[in-house]
N, C-alpha and C positions, 0 to 999 in steps of 0.2 A: 383229068381228076374229077371235074364237076361232072361230066358224063358216066363216071363209075359211081359215083355217089348217086346220080339220078337213077342209074340201073337198079342199085341196090335199095333205092325208096320204092320204085315200081314194084320190086319183087314182094317189098314187104308189105305192100298193100292188100297181096293176095294171099298173105301169111297169116299163122295164129297169132303173131305179135299184135297185128291191127287191132284184132279182136280183143286181146288183153288190156288194150290202152282204155277201154271204155268199159268192159265189163268189170273187171278189178275194182276201180275206186267205186263204182255204183253199188256192187254186193258189200264191200267193206263199209262204206258210209251206212248203208241200209242196218248192217248188223251194230255200227258204233251208235246210230241213232235209237235203236231198239234199247241198248245199254243204258243211254243217256236218259230215256223215259223211265226206266225202271230205277235209276238212282235219285229221281227227282230234280227239284229245282237246283240250278247250279249257286255256288256262293256269291254274293255281289261282286260285280266286276271281273269274275271269272267265267271259264266255259268249260264244263265236263266234255263237252262233243271236242272242243279244241284239245284238250289235255290227252283224250284218249286217242283220237285220230292221228295227231302228230307224234304221239310216243310210240304206239304199237304199230303204225304204219312202217316208221323207219326200223324200228326194231325186229319186226316179225314179217310183215308183208313185203315192203321194199327188196330186202336181199333175195327173197325167192323169187320176186317178179323179174329182179335183174338177171339171176341165174338162169332163169327160164328162156328170157328173151336172149340173152348171149348164146344160149345152147341153141335154140331156134334158128338163129342167124348164122352160125357156125355150120350147122348139120344141113344149111338148105342145099348146098350142092353136093349131089352125088359123086361117085368116083369119076363116071363118063363126063359130067360136067366141067370137073375139075381139069381133066386131060384137055377138054376143049378149050378153057379159059387159059391153060399154058400155052397151048397153040397158037391162041389169039395174040400173044405177047404181053398181054395186060400185066403189069408187075404186081406181086403178089403183095407187096408193100403197100401199093396204092389201095388194092383191095381190102386189106386190113385195116387201114386208115378209114376208109369209106364206113366200113362195118362199125367201126367204132363210133364213128359220127352219126350213124343211125340210131344206135343204141342211146348216145348221148340226147338225140332229139325225142326219141320214144319215152326216155326216162322224164325228160322236161315236161312233155305232153301229160302224162301221168300224174305228176305232181301239179300241174296247173289244175287239171280235172278236179284233182282230191281237193285243192285250195278253195276253188269256186263251189264246189259242192258242200264244204265244211261253212264257207261263208254265206252261201244263199240259205242252207238248211238253218243253221245257227242264228243268223241275222233278220230273216224273213219269218219263218215258220216256227222256230223257238223263241224268239224275241231275246235273245242273249245279247250281252255286252261284248262284241267282237269288232276288233279295228281291222279294215281291211289292209291297211298298210302294215300292220303286223304280221297278217297271213302271207302278205306278198313277200317280205323280208324272211320269212320261215321258209316259204316255198324255193326261193332263191338260194338260201343257205342249204337246203335238202338236198338241191340238185349237184351242188358243188361238193358238199360232204359224200355224195354218191360215186362221184368221179373215181375214187380209188377202188371201191368195191367192182365197179365196173371193169377195170382193167385188170384187177385180181382176177376175176371171173373169166375174163378172156385169156389170161396167161394159164389158169387153171385148166380151161378146155383143151389145151394141148396135150395135156399128159392125164387127164382123169375122166371117168365117165359124169355124166349130169346127176345122178343121184349123190355121190361123193362131194360135189361140189355144192349141190343144194343143203346137203347137211350140215358141212362144214362152214357155209354162209350163215347158216341158221343158229348153230351153235355160238360163232363167234360174235354175231349179232348179240346174243343173250350176255355172252361175257362181257360184250362192249357196253352194256348196262352198268355193269359193276366198275369196270374201268373207267368211265367216263366222270366219276366223282374223284378219282386220284388223281395225284399230282403230275403223273406219266402219260395222262390219257393221250396226249398229242403224238404219242408214238404208236397209237392203236388205231388204224383207221376206222375200224366198225365202231367206235365211240363219237367218232366227230359230229354225226347227226344230232346223236341225244345231247350232247356236250352244248352244242348251239341253241338247241331248243330250250334249254334251262335258262339262259338271259333273256333269250328273244320272247318266251310266252310265258316263262316263270313257272315251268313244268319240270318237275325233278327227273332223273333217267329211270326212276323206279314208277313213273306216272302220276305222282303225287303233286299237290300244289306247293311250292316253295313259300317259307315266310320270308316277310320284308326283312332285308339285312343279311340273308344267307349268301354265303361267298361265291355260289353257283350261279348268283345274278350278275357277276362281275362280265361285263360286255367285251372285256380283253380276249376272251376265250374265241369269240366268233371271229376276229381277223386272224387269230392263231390256227383256228381250225381250217379257215379257208387257204392261208399259206401252205399249211401242211399237207391238206389235201390236193392242192394244185402240184406240189413238188413230188408227191407220191404217185399222182396220175401221170405226170411227165415221164417219171423215171422207169415206171412200169411199161408205159408206153415204148419208150426209146429200148426197152429190154426185150419186147416182144418184135420189134422191127429187126433187131441183132439177131435175134432167134430165126426170124423168117429169112435173112440174108444168108445166114449159115446155113439153113436148110435149103436155101437154092443153090448154093454152090456146091453143097453136097450130092445134091440131084443131078446137077450139071456134070460132075466128075463121074457120077456112075452110068 
């Protein structure tokens, strides 16, 4: 299994996803920085940079990035290469798990880069009141909250074209901003990230700052979202593996 993961990692180093890891966060932060300068000074104890970065990124950019990375890693092997892989006896389930783990790692790297850029620009350049521990918690929660989206993207890639998946993820993420303030938000995976950012960073899912005493500041939403995201991820991965097994049995019969 480790050899398969290593092979997938080496292939990713030469693929488009490796470039996205650095380019996307830098371009996004540059855009957010420009908007921050146009908006003027942040309110005392708050940061427009953090609010915009950790609201727009999970709502608009991250779902698109995940879709693109999943599509790239799934489409990497051509039909001839797939036949070769089958001939080597490499279990398709192991290959699927390895691809999932690689996308997990890439998502975490992107989020860490984003967090570091926000902290450096906000704290050092803009001299805003930003807590590193706060950003660290937000980054970890964004990673966990993104796991169901990754698994759903892998599952959707089995049946739909890239364009359909990226549009669906974009639309569902926008809907997630609305669902995040509802009592049933925990049933909708696209709302998890925005719901967790509310108590962690004091940012409403619509991008505005929350007032003191707002019900969205209740920290119980964070472990609830983490547990829900973990359950969704495990169930969706199990479903993918089951479908992969069924596909292998069908191929062996034919």
